[in-house]
C-alpha positions in Angstrom: -16.7 -8.2 59.0 -19.1 -6.8 56.2 -16.6 -4.0 55.0 -13.9 -6.8 55.0 -16.3 -8.7 53.2 -17.2 -6.1 50.3 -13.7 -5.3 49.7 -13.0 -8.9 49.5 -15.6 -8.9 46.7 -14.9 -5.8 44.8 -11.1 -7.0 44.7 -11.8 -10.2 43.0 -14.2 -8.3 40.9 -11.5 -6.2 40.0 -9.1 -9.1 39.7 -11.5 -10.6 37.1 -12.3 -7.4 35.5 -8.3 -6.8 34.6 -7.8 -10.7 33.7 -10.3 -10.4 30.9 -9.3 -7.2 29.7 -5.7 -8.3 29.7 -6.6 -11.9 28.1 -5.8 -12.2 24.1 -8.4 -10.9 22.0 -10.4 -13.2 20.2 -9.3 -15.0 16.8 -11.2 -12.6 14.4 -9.4 -9.6 15.8 -5.9 -11.5 15.9 -6.3 -11.4 11.5 -8.5 -14.3 11.0 -10.2 -13.8 7.6 -13.6 -13.9 8.6 -14.9 -10.7 6.5 -16.3 -11.5 3.2 -16.6 -9.3 -0.1 -20.2 -9.2 -1.6 -21.6 -10.0 -5.3 -21.5 -6.4 -6.1 -18.1 -5.9 -4.9 -16.4 -8.8 -6.9 -18.7 -7.4 -10.2 -17.0 -3.9 -9.6 -13.4 -5.1 -8.9 -13.9 -7.6 -12.3 -15.1 -4.9 -14.4 -12.5 -2.8 -13.7 -9.9 -5.1 -14.1 -10.9 -7.1 -16.7 -12.2 -4.2 -18.9 -14.0 -4.5 -21.9 -13.7 -8.4 -22.1 -15.8 -8.8 -18.8 -19.1 -9.6 -20.5 -19.5 -12.8 -19.1 -18.4 -11.9 -15.9 -21.3 -11.3 -13.8 -22.6 -14.9 -14.7 -19.6 -16.5 -13.7 -19.1 -14.7 -10.2 -22.9 -15.4 -9.7 -22.0 -19.0 -10.6 -19.1 -19.4 -8.0 -21.0 -17.5 -5.1 -24.2 -19.7 -5.5 -22.0 -22.7 -5.1 -19.5 -21.4 -2.6 -20.5 -18.6 -0.8 -19.1 -15.1 -0.4 -15.5 -15.3 -0.5 -13.0 -13.6 2.3 -10.2 -13.0 -0.2 -9.5 -12.1 -3.9 -6.3 -12.4 -6.0 -5.7 -10.2 -9.1 -3.1 -10.8 -11.5 -1.5 -12.1 -14.6 -0.6 -15.4 -15.9 1.4 -16.8 -18.5 1.3 -20.9 -19.4 2.1 -23.3 -22.4 2.0 -26.8 -22.6 2.6 -29.4 -25.3 1.0 -32.5 -23.3 2.9 -31.4 -20.3 3.2 -27.8 -19.5 4.0 -24.9 -16.8 2.2 -21.9 -15.8 3.6 -18.8 -13.9 1.5 -15.8 -12.3 2.0 -13.0 -10.1 -0.4 -10.8 -8.4 -1.9 -9.2 -5.4 -4.0 -11.1 -2.7 -6.7 -8.5 -1.1 -8.5 -9.2 2.5 -10.6 -7.1 4.6 -8.9 -7.8 7.7 -5.1 -8.0 6.8 -5.2 -5.7 3.5 -2.8 -6.2 0.4 0.1 -8.4 -0.3 1.8 -9.4 -3.4 1.6 -13.2 -4.3 3.4 -15.5 -6.8 2.3 -18.7 -8.1 3.4 -21.4 -10.4 2.8 -25.2 -11.4 2.8 -27.9 -13.7 0.5 -29.6 -15.8 0.0 -32.9 -17.3 -2.6 -34.1 -20.2 -3.7 -33.5 -23.7 -3.3 -29.8 -23.9 -1.5 -27.9 -26.3 -0.8 -24.4 -27.1 -0.1 -21.4 -24.9 -1.7 -18.3 -23.7 -1.4 -15.1 -21.3 -4.3 -14.2 -18.8 -5.5 -11.7 -16.6 -6.8 -13.4 -13.2 -9.1 -13.0 -10.5 -9.0 -15.8 -8.4 -12.1 -15.9 -5.5 -10.4 -17.5 -2.0 -13.2 -19.1 0.2 -12.4 -20.3 3.6 -8.9 -19.0 4.2 -8.3 -19.0 7.8 -5.2 -16.7 7.6 -3.3 -15.0 5.2 -0.4 -17.4 5.4 -2.8 -20.4 4.4 -2.7 -19.4 1.2 1.3 -20.8 0.8 0.6 -24.3 -0.3 -0.3 -26.9 -3.6 -3.7 -26.5 -4.6 -4.8 -29.3 -6.9 -7.0 -29.3 -10.0 -8.5 -30.1 -13.4 -8.5 -27.5 -16.0 -10.1 -27.5 -19.6 -9.4 -24.8 -22.2 -10.6 -24.4 -25.5 -10.1 -21.0 -27.3 -8.1 -19.0 -30.0 -7.3 -15.4 -29.4 -9.7 -14.9 -26.2 -12.0 -16.2 -24.0 -13.3 -15.7 -20.3 -13.5 -19.0 -17.9 -13.6 -20.3 -14.4 -11.9 -23.3 -12.9 -11.8 -24.4 -8.7 -9.2 -25.7 -6.7 -9.2 -27.0 -3.2 -7.0 -28.0 -0.4 -8.5 -28.9 2.6 -11.5 -26.4 3.0 -9.7 -23.5 1.1 -11.5 -23.4 -2.4 -9.8 -21.1 -5.3 -12.1 -20.3 -8.2 -9.9 -18.7 -10.9 -11.6 -17.0 -13.4 -9.4 -16.1 -16.6 -9.5 -13.9 -19.4 -7.1 -15.1 -21.9 -5.5 -14.4 -25.1 -3.3 -16.7 -27.0 -4.2 -20.2 -28.7 -5.2 -23.6 -26.6 -6.9 -26.4 -26.5 -7.1 -29.4 -24.0 -7.3 -30.9 -20.6 -5.2 -31.2 -18.0 -4.1 -32.5 -14.4 -2.2 -30.2 -12.2 -1.7 -27.7 -9.5 -0.7 -24.7 -8.1 1.9 -23.6 -6.0 1.4 -20.3 -4.3 4.6 -18.5 -2.9 5.5 -15.1 -1.2 8.3 -14.9 -3.6 8.7 -15.3 -7.8 10.8 -18.7 -8.8 11.5 -20.4 -11.8 10.9 -24.0 -10.2 7.1 -25.0 -10.9 7.2 -27.8 -8.5 
């Protein structure tokens, strides 16, 4: 009788072990984006990306990190924009994550406000609280203020739900004003800013 009880317990233990081994992995192993980037890593990447215009980058990144913590993704790319009270902007680049690697990304969006001029920018976007890579494909509203002629380095904040984007731009052109708009992120390039 004891041998039968021992065999029954071992069989139960074996079934529990097999069910745990075959059960789905925790959410982090399935592609959530929990691993973050340190301030030093962001600064190294930003200095390489922006080159000689990255003088104020450290203070901007440190300000973003002190407000929002460590990002779990970032985007490096280029953007072109123009406005005469109403405007548009288009960009493309690559999004980097620790868990899901690198992927191409595009963004576009309309703006409205007191805003005149045109510019081309190199953009580094810090991405916070991104639960999964596909969650980036949405509209992120925000307010943008710009005042420069020839060049400048600045930061804005866009938010949708818990996901926060902090675009850091180094622009060339002539631009002055304040506008309200959104950025829409897509997997493919499109001319439709809406």
